[in-house]
C-alpha positions, 0 to 999 in steps of 0.5 A: 391354789395353796401349792401355787401361793406357796411356790410363789412365796418361796421364789420371791424370798429367793430373789430377795435373798439373792439381791441382798447377798449380791450387795453384801458380796459386793461390799466385801469384795470392794473392802477386802479384795486387792488387785494383788489377790485378784492377780494371783487368783488369775495366775492360779486359774491359768495354772489350773487350766494348764494342769487340766490340760495335762490331765486330759493329755495324760489320758490321750497319751495313755491310750497310745501306751495301751495300744503299744503294750498290745505287742505282748499279744504277739507271743511268738514274735516277742519270744523270737525277738529275744531268741537266737534268730538273726535280723533277716530271719526276724524280718522275713518271719514278722515283716507285717507285725507293725502293719497289723498293729497300726491298722488293728490296734490304733484308732484312725483318730490317733493319727499314726504316721509310722510304726517301727519295731527294732531289736535291742541293738537298733536293727529294724525288724518291721515297719509301717508307714501311712503314706509314701509319695514323692511329696509326703513320705516318712523315713524307712529307718529313723537311724538312716539320718539320726540327727534329722529324725532325732534318733539319738534321744531314742538310743539314749533311752533304750540303753537306760534303765528307765522303764516308763514309755518315752515321749520325744518328737521329730520333724517331718521335712516333707510335711513341714510339721512336728510329729510326736514320738512314743518309744516303748521297750519290749522285755523278755518273758521274765522282764529281766532284759530288753529284747527290742523296742517300738517307735511310734510317730503320730501327728499332733492333731489330737494333741492340738484339739486338747490344747485349743480348749485351754487357749484363753487368748490368741496372744497366748502361746502353749507348747509341749516339750519333753525333758532334755529334748526339742519342743514337740508341739506349739500352739499360738503365734508368739510376738517378738518378745514372746519368741525370745522367751520361747527360744530361750526356755526351749533351749534350756529345757533341751540342754537339761539346765531348766529348773522350777526356779526359772518359772517367773515373769519375763517383762510383759509376759508370764511363763508357767510350766506343768510337768506330766506326773508319769511321762517326760513331757512338760506343758508351758504357757506364755501369757501376756501380763495385761491379760491377767490385769484385764481380768481385774478391771473386768471384775470390778466393772462386772460387780457394779453392773451385776448389782444394778441389774440384780436390783432392777430385775429382782421384782420382775423376775420373782413374778415371772419365775413363780408363774413359769413354775406354778402354771405347769404344775397347775396344768398337770394337776388339772390333767391328772384330775381329768384322767382320774375321772375317766379320760384315759386317752388324755395326755399332758401337752405343752411340756417344756424341757425342764424338770417339770416337763420331765415330770410330765413326760414321765407321767405320760410314759407311765400312762402309756405303759399302763395301757401297754400292760393292759394290752399285753395281759389281754394278748397273753390271755388271747394267746393262751386261749389260742394255744388251748384251742390248737392243743384241743382242736384235733380232740373229740371230747377229750375227757371221753377219749382220756377215759376210753384210753385209760380203759383200753390200757387196762384191758391191753395190760390184762391181756398182756398186750404191753405195747398197746397198754403203754401206748394207751397210757402215753396217749392218756397222759398226753390228753390229760396234760393238754386238758389242764390249761388253767395255768399258762405256766408249767415246769421244765420237768412236766414239759419233759414228761409230756415230751417223752409221752409224745415221743413214745407215741411217735416212735411206735408210729415210726418204728423207733426210728428217732432217737431222743437224748435229754440232757437237762440239769436237775436244778432246771426241772422245777423252773417255770416255762409256758405250757406246751413249749417243748413238744411243739418244737420237737413236733416241728423237727419231726415233720419238717426236719427229719421227715425226709432225712435218711439214715439215723434220726436224732433229736436232743434236748439240752438245758442250762443256766446262762446269765440268770436265764434258762436256755433250752435247746432242741437240736435235730440232725435233719435237713435244716431250713432257712434260719434267717427267714424263720427268725424274721417271721418270728420278729415281724410275722405276727404272734399267732400261727394259722396251722393246726398246731402250736407253731414257733411264732405262738411260742415266741409270742407267748414267752415275750408277752409273759417275760418280756422282749429279752426272751423268746425263740431263736433259730439256728440252722444249716442246710443239710446239717440240722437245726437248733431252736433255743428257748430262753426264759428267766431263771428263778421262777417258782418251783413245783414240788412234783417237777423233779420226780415226774421228770426222772420217772419219765412219765411213760412205762418203759421210757428211758429218755430215748 
């Protein structure tokens, strides 16, 4: 209750303060503001809008320049363009360069209609045209009719020392609309000479979308015009007086006689200009004078109306706002009290799309996450118990077997039966490793030791028919991974990948760090399998296997439960060429002191990692 009263008091004080502030501001405006100041502010606001439009257009134009610069990715073409190849040889060798750039480097929204690539002496090498029909078509070469396609501007730019991309325009008679043109020089590898240039004609749809956002009235006219060039695009239909101003201004800009001093009022209209900082493109705005003066009248009327509304609504809004703020908080506190008292399934209801609603949804997410973590801990314990059960399932009294094998190994060693002795030692190490299941995690080094013991036993059975290669960096040996991870994967490779394999049989273990992760790969050259089916089963087939061994699904589920969904098992296989199983766990886990020494020692008498 104290919280609610405090909140309501603050809201009430805020509303009263706003009311007083509105009245004070009204008095200040009426006393110190004049129509000339308001008018100047409106002009500045209009100029800022035009500047913002130019800034947005700059980013749009920069996208075209970045795509055109990709011509330098065609290293052979740019080299030969400045070499000794003739125009016909260049055309024969690189006819499709323009077509490839237009389709690969430009987005369809950029509206590329035509792309031409010329040598430095205006010889066309490659061309792309988006359409060629009896009704709509684009010039095969802009120099076929230079005056109609405004090609003289291109020639003048190519022979100048200007290194900035040129913006120009052209009129497409078949489409009856203006197109924006970009011209970019292509330089030699040392940037010392011009070896060619690109001409890119695009429609104005993207430009119009940007310009329309800054058109404040249907009586306003906005147009884009490059310096010493014809107008490129125009938005808005000018009235008779505006048409005269537009034509006169466009003519002076095209003739190169336009200057900053020419921006002023033309009778009933105001002309404003904002040039691009980098490109040779200026934006012009022609706004009726009455629109700017209308803002003065609207401002005065709105100020009086706002004062009346604020005074009338202040008291009511204080109560409504305070209630809307404090009631949800009270409901949240009540629900949290019930949850704390044991109703753990309860969640906050009736949340709105405001800050308090966001707070309530965050609390719900936190409660859901807590339940998920509890379920994950339970599942992790269940999986660990399942792994322990499957690892010990085939054992009869493991302690007795371990002690018996140790005794047998000692007897075999005393009687010089080295193979039997080492086999007993390997089996005893395997049993001992499987018995110790108190910690669900082990180290890469201990897993490799266990794997070597397992492979020694299997090679005794299989008459050394399988070669094991281990390439793991020493820094990975002490990284923590789930216990009984590598050996089940290798067992799967032996039983399913190499069992029916003829000829040399190989299993390779590779380990590396990658983006803060430890990646262990088990590769075999067996018969392969359907990797897509295996991956689908890993993702959707459940966490536990029903076989008598620890399968890939169990390993995948345990890794994800212990470390998160970003880690786990991935399978890549090609029928007849072998399989690769990748195990990914986070790097930087706690290090065990005996991991490196144990892995290097091999854990098996006579073992060399093969």
